[in-house]
Backbone as CSV, one residue per row, in Angstrom:
resi,resn,N_x,N_y,N_z,CA_x,CA_y,CA_z,C_x,C_y,C_z
1,UNK,0.955,-12.298,-29.444,1.140,-11.069,-28.112,0.613,-11.195,-27.330
2,UNK,0.200,-12.331,-25.909,-0.593,-11.572,-25.334,-1.083,-10.765,-24.937
3,UNK,-2.030,-10.472,-24.815,-2.670,-8.630,-24.322,-2.641,-8.879,-23.118
4,UNK,-2.135,-8.200,-22.136,-2.496,-7.731,-20.501,-3.827,-7.888,-20.214
5,UNK,-4.242,-8.228,-19.138,-5.379,-8.044,-19.132,-5.682,-7.183,-17.987
6,UNK,-7.147,-6.862,-18.021,-7.133,-5.395,-17.073,-6.737,-5.721,-15.548
7,UNK,-7.010,-4.268,-14.666,-6.439,-4.914,-13.604,-7.875,-5.114,-12.966
8,UNK,-8.291,-5.911,-11.894,-9.491,-6.083,-11.412,-9.114,-5.286,-10.411
9,UNK,-10.732,-4.565,-9.310,-10.843,-4.040,-8.820,-11.744,-4.099,-7.676
10,UNK,-11.758,-4.138,-6.820,-12.953,-4.509,-5.889,-12.618,-3.178,-4.547
11,UNK,-14.333,-2.014,-4.790,-14.275,-1.568,-3.695,-14.620,-1.378,-2.592
12,UNK,-14.617,-1.164,-1.372,-15.095,-0.960,-0.243,-14.666,-0.227,0.550
13,UNK,-16.551,0.943,0.438,-16.537,1.927,0.821,-17.957,2.490,1.413
14,UNK,-18.224,3.098,2.869,-20.152,3.255,2.934,-20.076,4.285,2.247
15,UNK,-20.114,5.627,2.046,-20.217,6.206,1.754,-20.635,5.652,-0.091
16,UNK,-21.894,5.671,-0.084,-22.392,5.527,-1.373,-22.532,6.397,-2.513
17,UNK,-22.452,8.048,-2.348,-21.378,8.828,-3.988,-20.064,8.243,-4.095
18,UNK,-19.411,8.331,-3.263,-18.130,7.913,-3.073,-17.627,6.515,-3.929
19,UNK,-18.250,5.654,-3.513,-18.175,3.916,-3.691,-19.145,4.329,-5.287
20,UNK,-20.083,4.887,-5.904,-20.355,5.042,-7.306,-19.578,5.386,-7.584
21,UNK,-19.070,6.993,-7.125,-17.651,7.964,-8.080,-16.952,7.091,-8.590
22,UNK,-16.416,6.651,-7.736,-14.989,5.461,-7.958,-14.821,4.760,-8.702
23,UNK,-16.621,3.615,-8.354,-16.916,2.495,-9.081,-16.954,3.160,-11.203
24,UNK,-17.419,4.163,-11.000,-17.284,4.752,-12.496,-16.201,5.413,-12.725
25,UNK,-15.410,6.218,-12.364,-13.982,6.808,-12.921,-12.917,5.636,-13.158
26,UNK,-13.204,4.351,-12.248,-12.062,3.919,-12.599,-12.648,2.267,-13.508
27,UNK,-13.581,2.639,-13.606,-14.561,1.156,-14.414,-14.163,1.533,-15.187
28,UNK,-14.508,3.274,-16.252,-14.304,3.702,-16.954,-12.815,4.269,-17.830
29,UNK,-12.243,3.800,-17.526,-10.408,3.830,-17.257,-9.820,2.775,-17.968
30,UNK,-9.137,2.430,-19.184,-9.545,1.356,-19.747,-7.927,0.946,-19.269
31,UNK,-7.841,-0.147,-19.349,-6.920,-1.491,-18.379,-7.802,-1.913,-17.288
32,UNK,-8.975,-1.050,-16.715,-9.104,-1.564,-15.328,-10.585,-1.331,-15.107
33,UNK,-11.239,-3.033,-14.351,-12.089,-3.483,-14.531,-13.094,-3.230,-12.849
34,UNK,-13.859,-2.781,-12.564,-14.199,-2.491,-11.097,-15.361,-4.082,-11.133
35,UNK,-14.495,-5.257,-10.216,-15.562,-6.000,-10.540,-17.359,-5.882,-9.821
36,UNK,-16.462,-5.509,-8.229,-17.388,-5.612,-7.803,-17.255,-4.033,-6.593
37,UNK,-18.530,-3.242,-5.956,-17.858,-2.226,-5.111,-19.072,-3.177,-3.838
38,UNK,-18.775,-3.111,-2.551,-19.306,-2.646,-1.048,-19.381,-1.773,0.290
39,UNK,-20.332,-1.764,0.737,-20.610,-1.218,1.367,-19.603,-1.351,3.280
40,UNK,-19.558,-2.466,3.062,-18.576,-3.365,4.150,-17.846,-4.218,3.851
41,UNK,-17.038,-3.997,4.853,-15.898,-5.598,4.894,-16.780,-6.384,4.836
42,UNK,-17.582,-6.262,5.834,-18.551,-7.741,6.240,-19.326,-8.125,5.110
43,UNK,-20.108,-7.393,4.496,-20.962,-7.275,3.020,-19.760,-8.082,2.251
44,UNK,-18.592,-7.652,2.321,-17.588,-8.048,1.035,-16.856,-9.498,1.062
45,UNK,-16.764,-9.918,2.830,-15.953,-11.326,2.995,-16.043,-12.295,2.422
46,UNK,-17.698,-12.638,2.086,-18.549,-13.692,1.478,-18.196,-14.284,-0.181
47,UNK,-17.696,-12.674,-0.574,-17.595,-12.310,-2.458,-16.381,-12.478,-2.272
48,UNK,-14.864,-11.732,-1.818,-13.743,-11.377,-2.679,-13.651,-13.157,-3.040
49,UNK,-12.889,-14.279,-2.366,-12.437,-14.854,-3.164,-12.812,-15.399,-4.281
50,UNK,-14.189,-14.860,-4.546,-14.889,-15.601,-6.257,-14.833,-13.930,-6.535
51,UNK,-14.779,-12.984,-6.150,-14.285,-11.785,-7.005,-12.743,-11.659,-7.454
52,UNK,-11.926,-12.559,-7.196,-10.663,-12.447,-7.133,-10.297,-11.131,-7.771
53,UNK,-9.890,-10.262,-6.605,-8.782,-9.352,-7.262,-7.612,-8.569,-6.708
54,UNK,-7.377,-8.174,-7.933,-5.858,-7.262,-7.337,-5.957,-6.625,-7.621
55,UNK,-6.794,-5.721,-7.106,-6.609,-4.639,-6.086,-7.780,-4.339,-5.246
56,UNK,-7.972,-4.134,-3.880,-8.810,-3.707,-3.631,-7.885,-1.922,-2.761
57,UNK,-9.635,-0.945,-3.005,-9.548,0.047,-2.498,-10.404,-0.147,-1.419
58,UNK,-9.488,0.508,-0.314,-10.402,-0.229,1.505,-11.022,1.526,1.616
59,UNK,-11.362,1.660,2.378,-12.088,2.235,3.365,-11.679,2.188,4.552
60,UNK,-11.053,3.428,5.957,-10.446,2.549,7.476,-12.269,2.869,7.950
61,UNK,-12.761,3.475,7.768,-14.400,3.858,8.322,-15.172,3.108,8.286
62,UNK,-15.884,2.343,8.893,-16.287,0.931,7.703,-17.662,0.579,8.635
63,UNK,-19.189,0.697,8.262,-19.448,-0.084,9.890,-19.085,-1.921,10.181
64,UNK,-19.637,-1.992,11.144,-19.267,-3.489,11.419,-17.306,-3.154,11.310
65,UNK,-16.397,-4.463,11.061,-15.441,-4.668,11.004,-14.706,-3.730,10.470
66,UNK,-13.393,-2.202,10.827,-13.378,-1.968,10.328,-11.984,-1.510,9.588
67,UNK,-11.787,-1.176,8.247,-10.161,-1.353,7.874,-9.508,-1.861,7.776
68,UNK,-8.616,-1.453,8.655,-7.902,-2.155,10.060,-7.837,-2.831,10.396
69,UNK,-9.031,-3.600,10.830,-9.672,-5.060,11.603,-9.747,-5.772,9.800
70,UNK,-9.665,-4.829,9.520,-10.315,-6.281,7.432,-8.980,-6.323,7.151
71,UNK,-7.795,-5.726,6.763,-6.863,-6.043,6.515,-6.184,-7.493,6.590
72,UNK,-5.592,-7.711,8.006,-4.883,-9.405,7.964,-5.601,-10.297,7.622
73,UNK,-7.109,-10.088,7.538,-8.614,-10.895,6.880,-8.340,-11.166,5.396
74,UNK,-8.380,-9.802,4.780,-8.576,-10.052,3.780,-6.773,-10.455,3.645
75,UNK,-5.495,-10.263,4.063,-4.193,-10.862,3.329,-4.386,-12.355,3.808
76,UNK,-4.920,-12.718,4.982,-5.028,-14.452,4.567,-5.676,-14.515,3.293
77,UNK,-7.101,-14.382,3.304,-7.902,-14.542,1.875,-6.856,-14.457,0.740
78,UNK,-6.628,-13.465,0.759,-6.380,-12.866,-0.828,-4.506,-12.638,-0.703
79,UNK,-3.786,-13.882,-0.574,-2.801,-13.558,-0.111,-1.482,-12.263,-1.119
80,UNK,-2.423,-13.039,-2.017,-1.421,-11.480,-3.129,-2.097,-10.382,-3.852
81,UNK,-3.255,-9.844,-2.790,-4.087,-9.199,-3.322,-3.333,-7.804,-2.607
82,UNK,-3.941,-6.643,-3.262,-2.699,-4.904,-2.696,-3.925,-4.776,-2.177
83,UNK,-3.412,-3.723,-0.906,-5.195,-3.722,-0.241,-4.254,-1.936,-0.377
84,UNK,-5.629,-0.912,-1.065,-5.051,0.154,-0.898,-5.805,1.426,-0.060
85,UNK,-5.196,1.749,1.508,-6.482,2.406,2.077,-6.630,3.692,1.128
86,UNK,-8.075,3.858,1.425,-8.237,5.012,0.648,-9.047,5.598,2.007
87,UNK,-8.317,7.156,2.424,-9.670,7.135,3.374,-9.422,8.612,3.847
88,UNK,-9.884,9.038,5.389,-10.314,10.506,5.147,-9.415,11.095,6.832
89,UNK,-8.723,9.788,7.203,-7.877,9.693,8.231,-6.320,10.072,7.554
90,UNK,-5.418,11.192,8.044,-4.515,11.202,8.480,-3.471,11.164,9.692
91,UNK,-4.146,9.648,10.394,-2.917,9.799,11.991,-2.324,8.917,11.754
92,UNK,-1.047,9.609,13.166,0.547,8.781,12.098,-0.506,7.377,12.999
93,UNK,-1.327,6.466,13.584,-1.140,5.185,14.330,-1.614,5.418,13.546
94,UNK,-3.300,5.434,12.635,-3.757,4.721,11.706,-2.709,4.198,10.592
95,UNK,-1.951,5.114,10.314,-1.144,5.302,8.712,-0.516,3.788,9.340
96,UNK,0.302,4.079,10.394,1.409,2.784,10.698,1.081,1.414,11.153
97,UNK,-0.352,1.517,11.253,-1.805,0.225,11.811,-1.575,-0.319,10.439
98,UNK,-2.464,0.730,9.276,-2.321,0.654,8.292,-1.424,-0.282,7.705
99,UNK,-0.358,0.137,8.034,0.813,-0.699,6.643,1.384,-1.809,7.960
100,UNK,1.131,-1.421,8.364,1.530,-3.173,9.192,1.011,-3.809,9.219
101,UNK,-0.012,-3.770,9.023,-1.315,-4.811,8.776,-2.001,-5.515,7.518
102,UNK,-0.785,-4.812,6.564,-0.458,-4.960,5.041,-0.812,-4.471,4.127
103,UNK,-0.846,-3.324,4.737,-1.666,-1.917,3.068,-0.415,-2.205,2.708
104,UNK,-1.096,-2.058,1.706,0.385,-1.577,0.450,0.369,-0.480,-0.569
105,UNK,-0.731,0.864,-0.110,0.032,2.556,-0.254,-1.756,2.631,1.060
106,UNK,-1.597,4.358,0.866,-2.439,5.026,1.921,-2.138,6.081,1.139
107,UNK,-3.659,6.951,0.513,-3.909,7.680,0.204,-4.871,8.439,0.656
108,UNK,-5.253,10.021,1.056,-6.542,10.586,1.721,-7.585,10.261,0.632
109,UNK,-8.561,10.488,0.836,-9.834,11.016,0.316,-9.887,12.258,-1.311
110,UNK,-8.979,13.263,-0.421,-8.681,14.124,-1.393,-7.760,14.273,-2.685
111,UNK,-7.260,13.094,-2.611,-6.267,12.596,-3.751,-7.011,12.252,-5.018
112,UNK,-6.756,13.209,-6.026,-8.047,13.917,-7.974,-7.650,12.089,-8.181
113,UNK,-8.657,11.653,-8.666,-9.297,10.647,-9.492,-7.916,9.873,-9.992
114,UNK,-6.827,10.926,-10.305,-5.713,10.510,-11.925,-4.824,9.813,-10.504
115,UNK,-4.551,10.203,-10.059,-3.517,9.689,-8.721,-4.361,8.488,-8.641
116,UNK,-5.669,8.015,-7.998,-5.542,7.316,-7.200,-5.614,5.708,-8.682
117,UNK,-5.950,6.461,-9.232,-5.766,5.624,-11.179,-4.495,4.745,-10.839
118,UNK,-3.870,5.582,-11.187,-2.184,5.766,-11.434,-1.658,5.033,-10.120
119,UNK,-1.966,5.449,-8.449,-1.441,4.465,-7.827,-1.974,2.626,-7.805
120,UNK,-3.608,2.795,-8.376,-3.657,0.924,-8.460,-2.982,0.492,-9.485
121,UNK,-2.366,1.150,-10.505,-1.114,0.722,-11.118,-0.341,0.296,-10.800
122,UNK,0.594,1.527,-10.028,1.646,1.588,-9.428,1.792,0.436,-8.379
123,UNK,0.845,0.478,-7.569,0.219,-0.871,-6.017,0.916,-2.135,-6.816
124,UNK,0.142,-2.333,-8.194,0.214,-3.725,-8.537,1.386,-4.037,-9.175
125,UNK,2.149,-2.927,-9.706,3.449,-3.187,-10.062,4.198,-3.472,-8.781
126,UNK,4.642,-3.198,-7.274,4.966,-3.325,-6.593,5.337,-2.562,-6.125
127,UNK,5.158,-1.164,-6.349,4.632,0.092,-5.703,4.472,0.309,-4.692
128,UNK,4.185,1.203,-3.592,3.056,1.711,-2.390,3.297,2.869,-2.068
129,UNK,2.251,3.708,-3.126,1.448,5.148,-3.284,1.122,5.562,-1.672
130,UNK,1.748,6.220,-1.369,1.496,7.384,0.042,0.561,8.869,-0.828
131,UNK,-0.029,9.504,-0.173,-0.196,11.228,-0.600,0.943,11.562,-0.260
132,UNK,1.052,12.258,-0.618,2.236,13.341,-0.201,2.341,14.123,1.164
133,UNK,1.193,13.829,1.711,1.316,14.390,2.751,1.712,13.090,4.089
134,UNK,1.284,12.077,3.396,1.546,10.812,4.695,2.352,10.321,4.000
135,UNK,3.515,10.225,3.130,4.727,10.090,3.110,5.777,10.632,4.123
136,UNK,4.695,11.913,4.058,6.175,13.574,5.246,5.861,13.183,6.211
137,UNK,4.457,12.202,6.338,4.319,12.200,8.217,5.206,10.800,8.812
138,UNK,4.664,10.058,7.161,6.189,8.646,7.624,6.805,8.701,8.278
139,UNK,7.970,9.419,7.278,9.224,10.083,7.579,9.388,10.964,8.360
140,UNK,9.435,11.664,8.436,9.379,12.821,9.804,9.243,12.584,11.698
141,UNK,8.312,11.149,11.207,8.117,10.862,13.179,9.455,9.840,12.974
142,UNK,10.074,9.401,12.328,11.868,8.783,12.470,12.621,9.675,12.272
143,UNK,12.966,9.537,14.207,14.552,10.150,14.942,16.035,8.660,14.850
144,UNK,16.830,9.278,14.142,17.441,8.362,13.916,18.400,7.644,14.891
145,UNK,18.440,6.303,15.026,18.645,5.769,16.199,20.453,5.524,15.766
146,UNK,21.906,6.528,16.149,22.724,6.157,15.732,23.854,5.304,16.302
147,UNK,22.826,4.138,16.344,23.286,2.447,16.721,22.650,1.681,15.610
148,UNK,21.988,2.311,14.276,21.485,1.570,13.591,22.246,0.112,13.067
149,UNK,21.845,-0.875,12.649,22.568,-1.948,12.027,22.758,-1.564,10.706
150,UNK,22.221,-0.844,10.020,22.093,-0.489,8.613,23.301,0.479,8.078
151,UNK,24.058,0.000,7.146,24.945,0.767,6.921,23.559,2.452,6.038
152,UNK,24.539,3.242,5.652,24.080,4.227,5.510,23.360,4.218,3.823
153,UNK,23.981,3.037,2.960,23.576,3.284,1.833,21.936,2.672,2.191
154,UNK,21.501,1.734,2.491,20.769,0.593,3.624,19.323,1.648,4.004
155,UNK,20.351,2.571,4.591,18.959,3.147,5.661,18.233,4.377,4.253
156,UNK,19.205,4.496,3.050,18.672,5.303,2.058,17.413,4.588,1.362
157,UNK,17.778,3.482,1.467,17.140,2.648,0.474,16.218,2.397,1.419
158,UNK,16.162,2.074,1.938,14.877,2.027,3.827,13.660,3.066,3.592
159,UNK,14.519,4.266,3.563,13.321,5.348,3.657,12.541,5.262,2.368
160,UNK,13.113,4.839,1.819,12.692,4.953,-0.588,11.791,4.111,-0.028
161,UNK,11.654,3.053,0.771,10.813,2.413,0.499,9.555,2.757,1.069
162,UNK,10.402,3.491,2.209,8.650,3.909,3.251,8.390,5.041,2.514
163,UNK,8.746,5.779,1.321,8.168,6.642,0.791,7.280,5.840,-0.258
164,UNK,7.054,4.800,-0.561,6.377,3.750,-1.480,6.393,3.288,-3.072
165,UNK,8.313,3.577,-2.816,8.800,3.821,-3.797,9.106,1.959,-4.417
166,UNK,9.097,2.015,-5.502,9.356,0.024,-6.217,10.885,0.394,-6.031
167,UNK,11.434,-0.858,-6.690,12.505,-1.447,-6.085,13.026,-0.115,-7.892
168,UNK,12.616,-0.690,-8.517,12.781,-0.246,-9.831,13.028,1.594,-10.276
169,UNK,12.234,2.166,-8.945,12.224,3.189,-9.286,13.527,3.489,-8.288
170,UNK,13.864,2.641,-7.516,14.560,3.327,-6.034,15.744,3.021,-7.143
171,UNK,16.489,2.153,-7.651,16.863,2.147,-8.794,17.577,3.344,-10.029
172,UNK,16.579,3.922,-9.923,16.910,4.849,-10.958,17.124,6.142,-10.074
173,UNK,16.135,5.866,-8.892,16.403,7.131,-8.468,18.405,7.839,-7.702
174,UNK,18.705,6.470,-6.871,19.873,5.963,-7.184,21.539,5.810,-7.936
175,UNK,20.894,5.852,-8.958,21.327,5.206,-10.564,22.462,4.033,-9.966
176,UNK,21.448,2.909,-9.278,21.562,1.817,-9.519,21.376,0.683,-9.690
177,UNK,21.749,-0.363,-10.128,21.050,-1.240,-10.425,20.106,-2.310,-9.936
178,UNK,18.984,-2.646,-10.766,18.282,-3.142,-10.296,18.576,-4.112,-9.052
179,UNK,19.150,-4.922,-9.026,19.788,-6.352,-8.221,20.916,-5.966,-7.842
180,UNK,21.110,-4.641,-7.252,21.783,-4.198,-5.885,20.671,-3.507,-4.767
181,UNK,20.043,-3.498,-5.290,19.088,-2.814,-5.410,17.992,-3.594,-4.153
182,UNK,18.099,-4.865,-4.933,17.274,-6.316,-4.263,18.080,-7.279,-3.470
183,UNK,19.732,-6.827,-4.091,20.195,-7.330,-2.865,21.056,-6.462,-1.052
184,UNK,20.704,-4.768,-1.661,20.747,-4.126,-0.455,19.190,-4.695,0.338
185,UNK,18.016,-4.485,-0.451,16.864,-4.515,0.445,16.528,-6.036,1.334
186,UNK,17.710,-7.358,0.382,17.827,-8.384,0.805,18.883,-7.817,2.620
187,UNK,19.811,-7.336,2.704,20.517,-7.213,3.396,19.936,-6.753,4.639
188,UNK,18.733,-5.795,4.105,18.276,-5.208,5.444,16.890,-5.832,5.949
189,UNK,16.100,-6.690,5.291,15.264,-7.949,5.597,16.135,-8.468,6.525
190,UNK,17.756,-9.183,6.673,17.882,-9.847,7.193,18.636,-9.007,8.345
191,UNK,19.190,-7.602,7.992,19.731,-7.215,9.438,18.470,-6.891,10.614
192,UNK,17.385,-6.839,10.080,15.580,-6.994,10.663,15.293,-7.519,10.935
193,UNK,15.757,-8.608,10.942,14.656,-9.949,10.515,13.547,-9.896,10.382
194,UNK,13.084,-9.789,9.165,12.087,-9.383,8.842,11.732,-10.352,7.636
195,UNK,10.505,-10.220,6.832,10.393,-11.377,5.882,9.358,-10.055,4.723
196,UNK,8.876,-8.487,5.142,8.594,-7.710,4.591,9.012,-7.051,4.608
197,UNK,7.957,-5.916,3.572,8.541,-4.197,3.506,7.403,-3.925,4.871
198,UNK,5.915,-4.632,5.183,5.837,-3.636,6.130,6.533,-4.066,7.253
199,UNK,7.111,-5.176,7.321,7.450,-5.551,8.474,8.405,-4.847,8.739
200,UNK,9.616,-4.368,7.720,10.566,-3.413,8.099,9.946,-1.800,8.564
201,UNK,9.440,-2.075,7.870,9.015,-0.224,7.960,8.711,-0.470,9.483
202,UNK,8.222,-1.720,10.088,7.848,-1.432,11.527,8.640,-1.663,12.033
203,UNK,9.514,-2.345,11.627,10.935,-2.757,13.133,11.435,-1.043,12.548
204,UNK,12.096,-0.559,11.031,12.471,0.275,11.225,12.083,1.606,12.584
205,UNK,10.047,2.156,12.381,9.568,2.967,12.880,10.072,2.626,14.640
206,UNK,9.960,1.073,15.315,10.225,0.998,16.387,11.338,0.752,16.929
207,UNK,12.298,0.859,15.987,13.823,1.239,16.743,14.538,2.528,16.319
208,UNK,13.844,3.152,15.705,14.369,4.864,15.389,15.689,4.247,14.298
209,UNK,15.459,3.271,13.108,16.467,3.128,12.834,16.995,4.141,10.961
210,UNK,15.668,4.834,11.560,15.330,6.176,9.639,14.621,7.298,9.848
């Protein structure tokens, strides 16, 4: 049986102490390989394609191009790479800007190292990890629209998507099979006229559907 390869990680963080600390903690964990660590997106940009990361840990407050601006550039360059935001910022606007620009997860820097390491694996498996306080802020910002095109079950599933749950986690939590979750998510995307989780979250927020 073929062994699963290590998750390839790139860190973009301007604080040298934090950058070195994350590189050491993550790199010394079995199954994780920190390929490179950069002090800015501008420094990283020319190397990312060659680095071939599976997951990028990205700070928002960077010299030059900030993390929010860097996100769409990274997604164009590496469409299959997952970007996990790791920042001190908890402002609602920045969270939604990050998610709308393609971030797959959003953690604050107070997050314990163990949780960060778990989140890298989770995001690689299709989840959308968020710090508890971030998830709470995302959900509480939605005041439901009574004219929502979504059914009660679709709304429930979309709320779990916003919380960062993967499809398999949603199936388990709602006691339904994975195919049913896929079918509901497909219907949600059709009704909202979107093609991705980030767009679904953005549209739901703009139209107060959840």
